Kinemage of the C-alpha trace (Angstrom):
@kinemage 1
@onewidth
@group {chain A} dominant
@subgroup {mainchain}
@vectorlist {calphas} color= white
{ca met a 1} P 104.948 86.395 93.002
{ca ser a 2} L 102.832 86.034 89.950
{ca ser a 3} L 105.496 86.238 87.266
{ca phe a 4} L 108.957 84.928 86.670
{ca ser a 5} L 111.083 87.106 84.413
{ca asp a 6} L 111.956 85.909 80.942
{ca tyr a 7} L 115.580 85.762 82.155
{ca leu a 8} L 114.717 83.259 84.899
{ca glu a 9} L 112.326 81.232 82.737
{ca asp a 10} L 115.015 80.800 80.066
{ca ala a 11} L 117.671 79.937 82.655
{ca val a 12} L 115.488 77.259 84.283
{ca leu a 13} L 114.474 75.707 80.959
{ca asn a 14} L 118.085 75.616 79.756
{ca tyr a 15} L 119.231 74.128 83.069
{ca val a 16} L 116.580 71.396 83.142
{ca phe a 17} L 116.410 70.483 79.463
{ca arg a 18} L 119.844 71.396 78.089
{ca asn a 19} L 122.073 70.616 81.099
{ca thr a 20} L 123.474 74.149 81.259
{ca gly a 21} L 124.708 75.702 84.498
{ca ala a 22} L 122.027 76.777 86.923
{ca pro a 23} L 121.579 80.497 87.512
{ca thr a 24} L 122.793 81.091 91.037
{ca ser a 25} L 123.237 84.008 93.342
{ca thr a 26} L 124.587 84.083 96.870
{ca asp a 27} L 121.795 86.478 97.856
{ca val a 28} L 118.565 87.808 96.388
{ca tyr a 29} L 117.159 91.277 96.936
{ca leu a 30} L 113.654 92.685 97.234
{ca ala a 31} L 112.956 95.840 95.215
{ca ile a 32} L 109.901 98.097 95.050
{ca phe a 33} L 108.516 99.862 91.971
{ca thr a 34} L 106.385 102.899 91.170
{ca val a 35} L 105.739 101.503 87.675
{ca ser a 36} L 105.383 97.722 87.377
{ca pro a 37} L 108.018 95.771 85.495
{ca ser a 38} L 107.072 93.027 83.071
{ca asp a 39} L 108.551 89.618 82.366
{ca thr a 40} L 111.078 91.352 80.104
{ca gly a 41} L 112.143 93.751 82.884
{ca gly a 42} L 111.647 97.502 82.837
{ca gly a 43} L 109.327 99.278 85.203
{ca thr a 44} L 110.456 102.120 87.438
{ca glu a 45} L 112.270 101.037 90.569
{ca val a 46} L 112.209 103.477 93.483
{ca ser a 47} L 115.374 105.553 93.825
{ca gly a 48} L 116.676 108.244 96.145
{ca ala a 49} L 115.293 109.159 99.590
{ca gly a 50} L 117.418 106.501 101.312
{ca tyr a 51} L 116.133 103.655 99.104
{ca ala a 52} L 118.111 100.431 98.740
{ca arg a 53} L 117.104 96.915 97.771
{ca gln a 54} L 116.705 94.646 100.789
{ca ile a 55} L 118.516 91.311 101.043
{ca thr a 56} L 115.813 88.677 101.415
{ca ala a 57} L 116.035 85.128 102.764
{ca phe a 58} L 113.545 82.381 101.964
{ca asp a 59} L 112.622 79.127 103.668
{ca ala a 60} L 113.156 75.752 102.001
{ca ser a 61} L 110.782 75.014 99.150
{ca ser a 62} L 107.723 72.966 100.075
{ca gly a 63} L 104.903 72.061 97.727
{ca gly a 64} L 106.471 74.148 94.990
{ca ala a 65} L 106.515 77.365 97.031
{ca ile a 66} L 108.835 79.439 99.218
{ca thr a 67} L 108.223 82.418 101.521
{ca asn a 68} L 110.391 85.068 103.149
{ca thr a 69} L 111.789 84.220 106.589
{ca ala a 70} L 112.165 87.786 107.915
{ca ala a 71} L 110.203 91.012 107.628
{ca glu a 72} L 111.522 93.317 104.894
{ca ser a 73} L 111.142 97.101 105.343
{ca phe a 74} L 111.859 100.186 103.268
{ca thr a 75} L 111.757 103.651 104.900
{ca ala a 76} L 111.720 106.885 102.908
{ca ser a 77} L 114.116 109.424 104.376
{ca gly a 78} L 114.634 112.967 103.124
{ca gly a 79} L 112.117 112.558 100.302
{ca thr a 80} L 109.281 110.414 99.035
{ca tyr a 81} L 109.149 107.125 97.188
{ca gly a 82} L 105.846 108.026 95.545
{ca thr a 83} L 103.156 105.432 94.954
{ca val a 84} L 104.562 101.908 95.138
{ca val a 85} L 102.667 99.449 92.903
{ca ala a 86} L 104.909 96.377 92.529
{ca val a 87} L 107.758 94.342 94.006
{ca gly a 88} L 110.553 92.404 92.350
{ca ile a 89} L 113.326 90.018 93.294
{ca phe a 90} L 116.801 90.626 91.834
{ca asp a 91} L 120.038 88.653 91.899
{ca ala a 92} L 122.140 91.716 92.816
{ca val a 93} L 121.933 94.674 95.197
{ca thr a 94} L 122.208 97.057 92.208
{ca ser a 95} L 121.631 96.352 88.516
{ca gly a 96} L 121.558 92.560 88.122
{ca asn a 97} L 118.734 90.453 86.723
{ca leu a 98} L 115.070 90.649 87.623
{ca leu a 99} L 114.041 87.129 88.687
{ca ala a 100} L 110.381 87.509 89.643
{ca trp a 101} L 107.865 90.289 90.191
{ca asp a 102} L 104.278 90.958 91.238
{ca ser a 103} L 101.845 93.837 91.587
{ca ile a 104} L 100.818 94.940 95.079
{ca ala a 105} L 98.066 97.217 96.400
{ca ser a 106} L 99.105 100.803 95.628
{ca thr a 107} L 100.743 102.439 98.637
{ca thr a 108} L 101.972 106.037 98.748
{ca ile a 109} L 105.234 106.376 100.685
{ca ala a 110} L 106.048 109.930 101.840
{ca asp a 111} L 109.128 111.166 103.718
{ca gly a 112} L 109.461 109.123 106.928
{ca asp a 113} L 106.884 106.512 105.875
{ca lys a 114} L 107.727 102.815 105.887
{ca ile a 115} L 106.497 99.913 103.800
{ca thr a 116} L 106.985 96.499 105.396
{ca phe a 117} L 106.449 92.992 104.081
{ca pro a 118} L 105.912 90.670 107.087
{ca ile a 119} L 107.396 87.181 107.438
{ca gly a 120} L 105.624 84.850 105.013
{ca asn a 121} L 104.190 87.714 102.941
{ca ile a 122} L 106.534 87.313 99.963
{ca asn a 123} L 105.472 84.092 98.269
{ca ile a 124} L 107.069 82.577 95.200
{ca ser a 125} L 105.611 79.445 93.678
{ca leu a 126} L 105.795 77.188 90.662
{ca thr a 127} L 102.443 75.938 89.509
């Protein structure tokens, strides 16, 4: 992912340099967008047509990076998702805080179509 959200950047800086509690979540969830978010949030997350954020697991960090450990799929049912242009990671299955996001190659998802992110395809790194 190319960008951490302002929420996560502030939380990490406060944790490291001010000894505040670390932002934690039991699970994190992959979301897809038809309009890209920014570091401040926003964007247009897909909704309807059977859409739900997907719980996503990551391997242990190595070299300042982590990747997903299972394929993550979204399937449109009973409608279309439209043209998906970005992904994001949230700390809750609904609402919650955007943690990181990135643009992807535009993909139009019609009724019955699936978009899948293979194992190792979701990469988050600190550089």
